[in-house]
C-alpha positions as CSV (number, residue, x, y, z in Angstrom):
1,M,28.4,20.8,15.6
2,P,31.5,18.6,16.5
3,I,31.1,14.8,16.6
4,Q,31.9,13.1,19.9
5,L,33.9,9.9,19.6
6,I,33.2,7.2,22.2
7,T,34.7,3.8,22.6
8,A,32.8,0.5,22.3
9,Q,33.4,-0.1,26.0
10,Q,31.9,3.3,26.9
11,F,28.9,2.3,24.8
12,L,28.5,-1.0,26.7
13,D,28.9,0.8,30.0
14,E,26.1,3.1,29.2
15,L,23.9,0.7,27.2
16,T,21.3,0.0,29.9
17,R,20.7,3.8,30.2
18,I,20.3,4.5,26.5
19,P,16.6,4.9,25.6
20,P,15.3,3.2,22.4
21,S,14.5,6.6,20.9
22,H,14.3,10.3,21.9
23,G,13.8,13.6,20.1
24,G,11.8,11.9,17.4
25,G,14.5,9.5,16.2
26,P,16.3,6.2,17.1
27,S,19.1,6.4,19.7
28,L,21.4,4.0,17.9
29,I,22.0,3.8,14.1
30,D,23.8,1.1,12.2
31,A,25.1,2.5,8.9
32,R,26.2,-0.9,7.5
33,S,24.5,-2.9,4.8
34,E,21.3,-4.9,5.4
35,D,23.2,-8.3,5.4
36,E,25.8,-7.0,7.9
37,F,23.0,-5.8,10.1
38,A,21.1,-9.1,9.9
39,Q,24.1,-11.1,10.9
40,D,24.5,-9.1,14.1
41,H,24.2,-5.6,15.4
42,L,24.5,-3.6,18.6
43,P,21.5,-4.0,20.9
44,G,18.7,-1.6,20.1
45,A,20.2,-0.4,16.8
46,V,18.1,0.4,13.7
47,N,19.6,0.0,10.2
48,W,20.2,3.1,8.0
49,P,22.5,1.7,5.3
50,S,25.0,4.2,3.9
51,L,25.5,1.5,1.2
52,N,23.0,-1.2,0.6
53,N,24.0,-4.8,0.0
54,E,24.4,-4.4,-3.8
55,E,26.3,-1.1,-3.4
56,H,28.5,-2.4,-0.7
57,M,29.6,-5.3,-2.9
58,R,30.1,-3.0,-5.9
59,V,32.3,-0.6,-4.0
60,G,34.3,-3.5,-2.4
61,T,34.9,-5.1,-5.9
62,L,36.1,-1.7,-7.2
63,Y,38.5,-1.4,-4.3
64,K,40.0,-4.8,-4.9
65,Q,40.0,-4.9,-8.7
66,V,40.7,-1.3,-9.6
67,N,41.9,1.0,-6.7
68,A,40.8,2.7,-3.6
69,F,40.5,6.1,-5.3
70,E,38.0,4.9,-7.9
71,A,36.1,3.0,-5.2
72,S,35.9,6.0,-3.0
73,K,34.5,8.2,-5.8
74,I,31.6,5.8,-6.5
75,G,31.1,5.1,-2.8
76,A,30.9,8.8,-2.0
77,A,28.2,9.3,-4.6
78,L,26.1,6.4,-3.4
79,V,26.6,7.3,0.3
80,A,25.5,10.9,-0.4
81,H,22.4,9.7,-2.1
82,N,21.5,7.3,0.6
83,I,22.1,9.7,3.4
84,S,19.8,12.2,1.6
85,Q,17.0,9.6,1.6
86,H,17.5,8.8,5.3
87,I,17.2,12.5,6.1
88,Q,14.1,12.9,4.0
89,Q,12.4,9.8,5.4
90,N,13.6,9.8,9.0
91,V,15.2,13.0,10.2
92,L,12.9,15.8,9.1
93,S,10.5,15.0,12.0
94,C,13.3,14.9,14.6
95,D,13.7,17.9,17.0
96,K,17.0,19.4,18.1
97,S,17.2,17.3,21.3
98,W,17.8,14.2,19.2
99,Q,21.3,12.8,20.0
100,P,22.0,9.7,17.9
101,I,24.9,7.3,18.3
102,V,26.2,6.0,14.9
103,Y,28.5,3.2,13.9
104,C,29.5,1.0,10.9
105,W,31.9,-1.9,10.5
106,R,35.4,-0.6,11.5
107,G,36.9,2.2,9.6
108,G,34.1,4.8,10.2
109,K,33.7,6.0,6.6
110,R,30.1,5.1,6.3
111,S,29.1,6.1,9.8
112,G,31.4,9.1,9.7
113,S,29.7,10.4,6.6
114,L,26.2,10.1,8.2
115,A,27.5,11.6,11.5
116,L,29.1,14.5,9.7
117,V,25.9,15.5,7.9
118,L,23.8,15.1,11.0
119,G,26.3,17.2,12.9
120,Q,26.2,19.9,10.3
121,I,22.4,20.1,10.6
122,G,22.9,20.8,14.3
123,F,22.3,17.5,16.0
124,K,24.7,16.3,18.8
125,V,26.1,13.0,17.4
126,K,28.2,10.3,19.0
127,L,30.4,8.0,16.8
128,I,31.6,4.6,18.1
129,E,35.3,4.3,17.4
130,G,36.2,1.1,15.7
131,G,32.5,0.4,14.9
132,Y,31.0,-3.1,15.1
133,K,34.4,-4.8,15.2
134,A,35.4,-2.9,18.3
135,Y,32.0,-3.7,19.9
136,R,32.4,-7.4,19.2
137,S,35.9,-7.4,20.8
138,A,34.6,-5.5,23.8
139,L,31.7,-8.0,24.2
140,L,33.9,-11.0,24.0
141,T,36.2,-9.5,26.7
142,E,33.2,-8.6,28.9
143,L,31.4,-12.0,28.8
144,P,34.0,-13.9,30.9
145,L,34.3,-11.0,33.4
146,K,30.5,-10.8,33.9
147,T,30.0,-14.6,34.3
148,S,32.8,-14.8,36.8
149,T,31.0,-12.5,39.2
150,M,27.6,-14.2,38.9
151,S,25.9,-16.9,40.9
152,F,24.1,-19.6,38.9
153,K,21.9,-22.5,39.8
154,V,21.7,-25.1,37.0
155,I,18.5,-27.1,36.3
156,C,19.6,-30.6,35.3
157,G,17.9,-33.8,34.2
158,P,17.2,-36.0,31.2
159,T,15.1,-34.8,28.2
160,G,11.4,-34.8,29.1
161,S,11.9,-34.1,32.8
162,G,10.4,-30.6,32.7
163,K,13.6,-28.5,32.9
164,T,12.3,-25.8,30.5
165,R,8.9,-25.7,32.2
166,L,10.6,-25.2,35.6
167,L,12.7,-22.4,34.1
168,H,9.6,-20.7,32.7
169,A,7.8,-21.0,36.0
170,L,10.8,-19.5,37.8
171,S,10.8,-16.6,35.4
172,Q,7.1,-16.0,35.9
173,S,7.6,-15.9,39.6
174,G,10.1,-13.1,39.3
175,A,13.4,-15.1,39.5
176,Q,16.3,-14.2,37.3
177,V,16.5,-16.7,34.4
178,L,18.9,-17.1,31.5
179,D,17.0,-19.0,28.8
180,L,19.7,-20.1,26.4
181,E,17.3,-22.2,24.3
182,A,14.9,-19.3,23.8
183,L,17.9,-17.1,22.7
184,A,19.1,-19.8,20.3
185,N,15.6,-20.7,18.9
186,H,16.4,-24.3,19.6
187,R,15.4,-26.9,22.3
188,S,18.9,-28.3,22.4
189,S,17.9,-32.0,22.4
190,V,18.0,-34.3,19.4
191,L,14.4,-33.1,18.7
192,G,15.4,-29.5,19.4
193,R,14.8,-27.8,16.1
194,V,11.7,-25.6,16.3
195,P,9.8,-25.8,13.0
196,G,9.3,-22.5,11.2
197,T,12.2,-20.8,12.9
198,E,15.8,-20.1,12.1
199,Q,18.6,-19.9,14.6
200,P,20.4,-16.6,14.9
201,S,24.0,-16.2,13.8
202,Q,26.7,-17.2,16.3
203,K,27.6,-13.5,16.6
204,H,24.1,-12.5,17.3
205,F,23.7,-15.3,19.9
206,D,26.7,-13.9,21.7
207,T,25.1,-10.5,21.6
208,L,21.8,-11.7,23.0
209,I,23.6,-13.5,25.9
210,G,25.6,-10.5,26.7
211,Q,22.5,-8.3,26.6
212,A,20.6,-10.7,28.9
213,L,23.4,-10.9,31.4
214,R,23.9,-7.1,31.4
215,T,20.4,-6.6,32.8
216,M,20.8,-9.0,35.6
217,N,21.6,-8.4,39.3
218,H,25.0,-9.9,40.1
219,H,24.0,-10.3,43.7
220,Q,21.0,-12.5,43.0
221,T,20.9,-16.1,41.8
222,I,20.5,-16.7,38.0
223,F,18.7,-19.9,37.0
224,V,19.8,-21.6,33.8
225,E,19.1,-25.0,32.2
226,A,21.9,-27.4,31.8
227,E,23.3,-27.4,28.2
228,S,26.1,-29.1,26.3
229,K,28.6,-26.8,24.6
230,K,26.2,-26.3,21.7
231,V,22.5,-25.4,21.4
232,G,21.7,-26.6,18.0
233,N,24.4,-25.1,15.7
234,L,25.4,-22.4,18.2
235,A,28.2,-22.6,20.7
236,V,27.6,-21.4,24.2
237,P,30.5,-19.1,25.3
238,E,33.2,-21.1,26.9
239,A,33.4,-19.0,30.1
240,L,29.6,-19.4,30.6
241,I,29.8,-23.2,30.1
242,Q,32.6,-23.5,32.6
243,K,30.8,-21.4,35.1
244,M,27.6,-23.5,34.7
245,R,29.5,-26.7,35.2
246,S,31.0,-25.5,38.5
247,S,27.6,-24.2,39.8
248,P,25.1,-26.0,42.1
249,C,22.7,-28.3,40.2
250,I,18.9,-28.8,40.7
251,D,18.5,-32.4,39.6
252,L,15.0,-33.1,38.2
253,R,13.7,-36.7,38.1
254,M,10.5,-38.1,36.6
255,N,9.3,-41.6,35.9
256,D,9.4,-42.8,32.3
257,D,5.6,-42.7,31.8
258,A,5.4,-39.1,32.9
259,R,8.4,-38.2,30.7
260,V,6.7,-39.7,27.7
261,Q,3.6,-37.6,28.4
262,L,5.6,-34.5,28.8
263,L,7.5,-35.2,25.6
264,M,4.3,-35.8,23.7
265,Q,3.0,-32.4,24.9
266,D,6.2,-30.4,24.3
267,Y,7.0,-31.9,20.9
268,S,3.5,-32.2,19.6
269,F,4.4,-30.4,16.4
270,F,6.3,-33.5,15.2
271,E,3.1,-35.5,15.5
272,N,1.2,-32.8,13.6
273,Q,3.8,-32.8,10.8
274,L,3.5,-36.6,10.5
275,S,-0.3,-36.4,10.3
276,V,0.0,-33.9,7.4
277,I,2.6,-36.1,5.6
278,F,0.5,-39.3,5.9
């Protein structure tokens, strides 16, 4: 069965209508290595490496130090073995209605190999042209366009004034909320690092923001907490920062005693850490 090529922009345009799985299998398959997938991936993707981390490094080293032909021979053997395992473990239970979308980094060799085998079985397969790199470019183009059409209200105020609590209350009441600190795994203040958690990569942070904005109604207000250009180690997209700075502000004020009480509650984990140390 022929493979259907789609652009990254076509994928983004259809993203909200793509189910997580159907026909017994996942809708979106990332054929890159585990480390590439962990850094960032298309929303909803599952990882079926055509080359795992070690194999990807081995083939890349051969390509640079020997030549492309020798690298391709070894790579083909490894990819064939891995695709066979994916079929044994994940595909045998799928019915013919399964229509996966497949991608890899850029060139399409890893995803193309997987798509070819699945197509030969009889599945209708879509392959994203340009892979992750094309998706990343489309995302960075889309973010400024989306933010320019949206209406934001920014919750402002000093640390400890309850901005995040108000944001959560608005979300619980059904309002549209963009929670940048939750997406970044960081509370953004000098005390912002959340113990026991790691921040996502910058690329994945951008993907999470794009995914959140894509689900929102452009005709309704979006509430967001005031942030500097960075949330922890992550940069907020410039177009979004500029839109926030030009949007109406809800200025929260609270007396110092109340702020101290709120800070003690919201950052109690620091007190708990000190009690363990001493």
